[in-house]
N, C-alpha and C positions, 0 to 999 in steps of 0.2 A: 528167731526162727531162721533156719538155714534153708534156702530154696535154690534149686538148680533150674535153669530154664533151657528148654530145647532150642538149639540154634539151627537145626536143619529141619526141613519138612519131611514127614514120614513118606516113604515110597508107596506106590500103589499096592505092592505085595506085602507091606509091613503089617504086623498085628501088634497090639499093645497088651501087655500083661501088667495088671495093676495089683499089687499086694499091699494090704494095709494091716499093720500089726500095732496094736496099742500097747505101749510099755510104760512103766513108771518113769518119770523124769529122772535123769542122772547120767553122768558120763559113762559109768560102767555099763548101764543098760544100752546106751547109744553104741558102745563098742560091740556089744553082743549083736545088736541090729546090723551093724556094718559087717561083722563077721558072717552073719546069716546071709546077707546080700551077696557077699563074695562067694560063699559056698553055693548059692543058687546059680550064680553066673558060671562057676566052674562046672556044675552039672549040665548046664545048657551047652557050654563049649565042648564038653565030653561027647555030647550027641551031635556035634557039628552045627549048633545053632549059635551064631555069633551076634550078640546084641549090638545094635548100631547106636543106641542111646540108652543111658541109664541115669537115674536120679535117686537120691536118697534124701528125704525131707524130714526134718524134725520140727515139730511145732505143737501147739496146744490142740487138744481134741475138743471140738465144739461141744458144749453142754448138752445139746440135743441128741448126741450119739449114744 
């Protein structure tokens, strides 16, 4: 599992957007997920919303989901 950790505290005016997408395991699928995150960030930046922290995590989906 790859996991990024936030190294700074969120500011008082920060909001968090959490997007979960379940994909089949595989490098090609992970690349598609990375490309989707990059596209989302570009859309935010186009509207002058500059993310201060981003993380992309790959791991097993718990069986209860």
